[in-house]
N, C-alpha and C positions, 0 to 999 in steps of 0.2 A: 502495499499497500505506501511506504513513504517510496517506493524507488518512483512510483506512479506519480506522486504527488510532486515529487523531484524533477522529474519529465517535463511534467503540465508546468511546473515554474523556469525552466529555464527557457522552455516553448515560447511563455508569456512576455519574459525579458526580451528574447530574441527580438519578436515581433514586436516588440515596443520599442525597442530600438531602432529598429527597420524604418518603424513610422516618423522616428524622431531624427531620422538621417535625409527621411523622403520628403518630410517640411523643413527642414532648414535646409535644401536644396531646394525647395518650391522660393524660396524668401528669399537667395540669393540670385535667385534668376529675372527674378519680378526688378530689380531697379535696370539691368541692364534691357532691358524690355521697353521699360516708362521712358521713355526720352520727354524731356522738359518741354513742354508746348506752351506758348503764350497765349491767354486768357480769351479765348474768343469772347467777344458784344454780344448781350443777345441780340435776336433778329428783332426789324421795329414790331411788328405785329404781337408780341410776346408783351411790348410795353405796356402798364395800365398805368403808369402817373404822367397827367399831361409834362412835368417840370425833369422826367426823364426823358421824353420823346422828344422833346424841344431842347434837350440839353446836347444832341446830338445831331453832326450836320446833315447825315441820311436820312432823317425821318422826320414826319411831320406832324401834327395833333390835327384831329378831325373834328370839329366840336360836336356837338348832341343836334340835334334838327328835333324839333316838334312839330304839333298840329297846330291849328287856328286855339285849339282847348287846353293848351298847354300840356297833351300828353307825347310821354316821351315816344318817340317813332322809330330813331335808332343811336342809340347808344355813343358817348363820343369816345375816337380808338388813334393807336399812333400806328401811321403805317410810312413802307419805304418811297421815298420820295425820290420822282421818277430819273435813270441817270441822263444825263447830260447829251444832248445828241451832238456826234464830228461832225463840223464843217467838211465838206466835199473839199476839194479843191479846185481853186475857180481855175477856166478853159481860159486861156488867151485868145483873144480875136487874132487870126489870122493877119500878118503884115503885107503890106503890098507892097 
């Protein structure tokens, strides 16, 4: 009986040691994979406060709209401003 308990104890210790080694190895690999990234700004449509929306140059605040009775028809929201249009190069008039 004691030999059986001894073998079970050794097996349990070996299993615990293997699990510990596996987790230690996994923890060492994690920092190598995770490269530091710059914090990306949230998309304009996710901003819920007017000050946060107007504080960014690429977002615009749309005020809420009400009907004649004063009932809110559409809530205020933040949206992306359209990208500036690129000017097409002007063609020169042919010289005579």
